[in-house]
C-alpha positions in Angstrom: 115.6 67.8 42.5 113.1 69.7 39.8 114.5 66.9 37.2 112.5 64.0 39.0 109.9 65.5 40.4 108.6 66.7 36.8 108.9 62.9 35.6 107.5 61.7 38.6 104.8 64.0 37.6 104.6 62.9 34.3 104.5 59.4 34.9 101.7 60.1 37.2 99.9 61.7 34.2 100.0 59.3 31.9 99.5 55.6 34.3 96.0 57.0 35.8 95.7 58.6 31.3 96.0 55.2 30.6 93.5 54.1 33.7 90.8 56.0 32.8 90.7 54.5 28.7 91.1 50.9 30.3 87.7 51.2 32.6 86.3 52.7 30.2 83.0 52.0 28.7 83.7 50.1 24.7 81.5 50.9 23.2 82.7 49.7 19.9 81.8 47.1 22.0 78.2 48.0 22.6 77.8 48.6 18.7 79.1 44.6 17.9 76.6 43.3 20.6 74.5 41.6 18.2 70.2 42.6 19.3 67.3 40.1 18.8 65.7 41.7 16.1 62.6 39.0 16.7 61.7 40.3 20.1 59.3 43.0 19.5 57.9 40.0 17.4 57.0 37.2 19.1 54.1 36.3 18.8 52.5 35.3 15.6 49.3 33.7 13.6 49.6 31.8 10.9 47.4 30.8 7.8 47.9 27.6 6.0 46.6 25.2 2.9 47.9 22.1 2.1 47.8 19.2 -0.4 47.2 16.0 1.9 49.1 13.0 -0.1 48.4 9.6 1.8 51.6 6.8 1.5 48.5 4.2 1.4 47.8 6.6 -2.1 46.0 3.7 -3.6 43.5 3.1 -1.2 43.2 6.8 0.2 42.5 9.4 -1.8 45.5 12.5 -1.6 43.2 15.9 -0.4 43.4 19.4 0.5 43.4 20.9 3.7 44.0 23.8 5.7 44.4 25.4 9.5 45.7 27.9 11.7 48.6 28.2 13.7 49.5 30.2 17.0 53.0 31.1 17.1 55.7 32.1 20.2 59.0 32.5 20.0 61.4 31.8 22.2 64.5 33.2 20.8 66.2 33.7 17.6 66.0 30.1 16.5 63.4 28.3 17.7 59.5 28.8 17.5 57.4 27.6 19.7 53.5 26.7 17.1 49.9 25.3 19.2 48.5 24.3 15.6 45.1 22.2 14.1 44.7 20.7 10.4 41.0 20.0 8.7 41.6 17.6 5.5 38.3 15.0 4.2 39.9 12.7 2.0 38.1 9.6 0.2 38.9 6.0 0.6 38.4 3.7 -2.2 40.1 0.2 -1.2 41.0 -1.7 -4.1 40.4 -5.4 -3.7 43.3 -8.0 -5.1 40.7 -8.8 -8.0 41.4 -5.6 -9.9 37.7 -3.9 -8.2 37.2 -1.0 -6.3 35.0 -0.4 -3.5 33.6 3.2 -2.3 34.8 2.6 1.7 33.0 6.3 2.9 35.3 9.0 4.0 37.3 10.3 6.4 37.9 13.1 8.2 40.8 13.8 10.1 41.6 16.7 12.5 45.1 17.0 13.7 45.7 19.6 16.4 49.5 19.8 18.1 52.6 21.4 19.3 54.9 21.6 17.0 58.9 23.1 17.5 60.3 25.5 14.0 64.0 26.0 14.3 65.5 28.9 11.9 69.3 27.3 11.1 70.4 30.4 9.6 70.8 31.7 13.3 71.4 28.6 15.2 74.6 30.1 15.1 75.2 33.1 14.3 79.1 33.0 13.6 78.0 31.8 10.2 76.8 34.5 7.6 73.8 33.6 6.0 73.9 35.1 2.0 70.4 34.9 2.0 68.4 37.2 4.8 65.4 36.8 3.0 65.1 33.1 2.5 66.1 31.5 5.7 65.3 27.0 5.6 63.2 25.8 8.6 63.2 22.1 10.8 60.4 21.4 12.4 59.0 18.4 14.0 56.6 18.4 16.2 53.5 16.2 18.7 49.6 16.2 19.4 46.5 13.6 18.5 44.3 13.7 15.8 40.2 13.6 15.8 39.2 10.5 12.8 35.7 10.8 11.8 34.7 8.3 9.3 31.4 7.6 7.3 31.3 4.2 6.6 29.4 4.0 2.7 30.1 -0.2 1.2 28.0 -2.3 2.0 27.6 -5.1 4.0 28.8 -7.0 5.5 32.5 -4.8 4.5 33.0 -3.0 8.4 35.5 -0.5 9.2 36.7 -0.7 12.5 38.6 2.6 14.0 39.2 4.6 17.2 38.2 7.7 17.1 42.1 9.1 17.3 45.0 8.6 18.2 48.5 9.9 19.1 50.7 11.9 15.7 54.4 13.1 15.0 55.3 15.2 12.3 58.6 16.4 11.5 59.7 17.8 8.2 61.3 21.0 6.3 60.7 24.1 4.7 61.8 27.7 3.9 60.6 30.9 5.3 60.6 34.6 3.1 60.6 37.3 4.3 62.8 39.6 6.5 64.1 38.8 10.1 62.0 41.1 12.2 59.4 41.5 9.2 55.9 41.9 10.0 54.4 40.1 7.6 56.3 36.4 6.2 55.5 33.4 3.9 56.7 30.2 3.5 55.9 26.8 1.7 56.4 23.3 4.5 56.9 19.8 3.2 56.0 17.6 6.4 55.4 14.0 7.0 52.8 13.4 9.5 52.8 9.9 11.2 48.7 9.5 12.7 49.2 5.5 14.8 45.8 4.9 14.5 44.8 3.0 11.5 41.6 2.0 10.1 40.9 -1.7 10.2 38.6 -3.0 6.9 36.8 -6.9 8.1 36.0 -7.8 4.4 34.9 -11.7 5.0 35.7 -12.2 1.3 39.4 -11.4 2.3 39.9 -9.7 -1.4 40.0 -5.9 0.0 43.2 -4.9 1.7 43.1 -5.3 6.1 44.0 -1.7 7.1 44.4 1.7 5.3 47.0 3.7 6.3 46.4 7.3 7.6 50.0 8.5 7.9 50.7 11.3 5.8 52.9 13.9 3.8 51.4 17.3 3.0 52.9 20.8 0.6 52.0 23.6 1.9 52.2 27.1 1.9 51.2 29.5 4.7 51.4 33.5 5.5 52.4 33.8 9.0 51.8 37.8 10.9 54.0 38.7 14.0 53.3 41.2 16.6 
């Protein structure tokens, strides 16, 4: 009778030990759990400069500009930004006869809300070999204030609104560690401006409209906190 009791006691101890091991916290799993390194750096202030290439560059001068953005990182791969840019461009319209008429200049102030997607963190299971160099996708909506100072002689007249909706889209590359306080980047963005400038020229020599859509090649620095 002593032998069965000893075996039963041994089995009971073994079962209780196995249960304790099975229900104990998995420290390895906690170590493997990915931490969100962006949590300490959710907010950002970004200064950027850019060079703008207008779609109708023959009649609208390419020019430089810049602006300021304030951002909030929603998660590891998405950041919302509210920004405003400022640029001034000349309007040297080219006539059908080869002449060039200085129509004046245009001040454009785009104000927008955009999202930046860090595609290296959308799926954490796909390893990214260059953690200090992260490609971004950019898209946004906004409003562009437009002010035109006319300099053309009568009877040429420019007709335009004070502004209109805009749509932005492009891509960029950001340099710096994911949890760095300061990062740098370059970006290439296309901005569609809803309202063009209409050129009222009785002679019909000048183009009827000036398309204000433009590409911008920019560089930026971001401070995160």
